[in-house]
C-alpha positions as CSV (number, residue, x, y, z in Angstrom):
1,X,36.0,-73.7,134.8
2,X,36.0,-76.6,132.4
3,X,32.3,-77.4,133.3
4,X,31.4,-74.0,131.6
5,X,33.2,-74.8,128.4
6,X,31.6,-78.4,128.4
7,X,28.2,-76.7,128.5
8,X,29.2,-74.2,125.8
9,X,30.4,-76.9,123.5
10,X,27.2,-79.1,124.1
11,X,25.0,-76.2,123.4
12,X,27.0,-75.2,120.2
13,X,26.8,-78.9,119.0
14,X,23.0,-79.0,119.7
15,X,22.5,-75.8,117.6
16,X,24.6,-77.1,114.8
17,X,22.5,-80.2,114.5
18,X,19.2,-78.3,114.6
19,X,20.2,-76.0,112.1
20,X,21.5,-78.9,109.9
21,X,18.0,-80.5,110.3
22,X,16.3,-77.3,109.3
23,X,18.5,-77.0,106.0
24,X,17.9,-80.7,105.2
25,X,14.2,-80.2,105.7
26,X,14.2,-77.1,103.6
27,X,16.2,-78.8,100.8
28,X,13.6,-81.8,100.8
29,X,10.7,-79.3,100.7
30,X,12.1,-77.6,97.8
31,X,12.5,-80.6,95.9
32,X,8.9,-81.6,96.4
33,X,7.4,-78.9,94.3
34,X,7.3,-78.5,90.5
35,X,9.1,-76.0,88.4
36,X,5.8,-74.5,87.4
37,X,4.9,-73.9,91.1
38,X,8.0,-71.5,91.5
39,X,7.1,-69.7,88.4
40,X,3.5,-69.3,89.4
41,X,4.6,-68.0,92.8
42,X,6.8,-65.5,91.2
43,X,9.9,-66.8,93.1
44,X,13.4,-67.7,92.1
45,X,13.3,-70.9,90.0
46,X,13.5,-74.4,91.6
47,X,17.0,-74.9,90.3
48,X,18.2,-71.9,91.9
49,X,16.5,-72.7,95.3
50,X,17.7,-76.3,95.2
51,X,21.4,-75.3,94.5
52,X,21.3,-72.7,97.3
53,X,19.9,-75.1,99.7
54,X,22.0,-78.0,98.5
55,X,25.1,-75.9,99.1
56,X,24.0,-74.9,102.4
57,X,23.7,-78.5,103.4
58,X,27.1,-79.3,102.0
59,X,28.8,-76.3,103.5
60,X,27.6,-77.6,106.9
61,X,30.0,-80.4,106.6
62,X,33.0,-78.4,105.7
63,X,34.7,-76.7,108.6
64,X,35.0,-73.2,107.0
65,X,33.6,-71.4,110.0
66,X,30.3,-70.3,111.5
67,X,29.7,-67.3,109.0
68,X,29.0,-69.7,106.2
69,X,26.9,-72.0,108.2
70,X,24.9,-69.0,109.5
71,X,24.4,-67.7,105.9
72,X,23.2,-71.1,104.7
73,X,20.7,-71.3,107.7
74,X,19.4,-67.8,106.9
75,X,18.8,-69.0,103.3
76,X,17.0,-72.0,104.6
77,X,14.8,-69.8,107.0
78,X,13.9,-67.4,104.1
79,X,12.9,-70.4,102.0
80,X,10.6,-71.8,104.9
81,X,9.2,-68.4,105.7
82,X,8.6,-66.9,102.3
83,X,8.9,-69.4,99.4
84,X,7.3,-72.5,101.0
85,X,4.0,-70.8,102.0
86,X,3.8,-69.3,98.6
87,X,4.3,-72.7,96.9
88,X,1.9,-74.4,99.3
89,X,-0.9,-72.0,98.6
90,X,-0.8,-72.7,94.9
91,X,-0.9,-76.4,95.1
92,X,-3.4,-78.9,96.4
93,X,-2.2,-81.9,98.2
94,X,-4.4,-85.0,98.1
């Protein structure tokens, strides 16, 4: 029976690290765009997104439970699915 718990623990750890990587990537991406880009895309300000995503990364290291980690992951996915494409559509990369 301990083999089942070992597999479950391994999968949980893998999911934790994948979600942590997503949150770190979202925060790095949020830092790359200018304040004006956020205003032009009609999204929350750069400061607000950086605080939300930064808190999400920090909360990942504090053992407060899966709920806060899940909320932080959802915020990162919202940024990556909605805000980042809007910002990327406004700016040209050379």
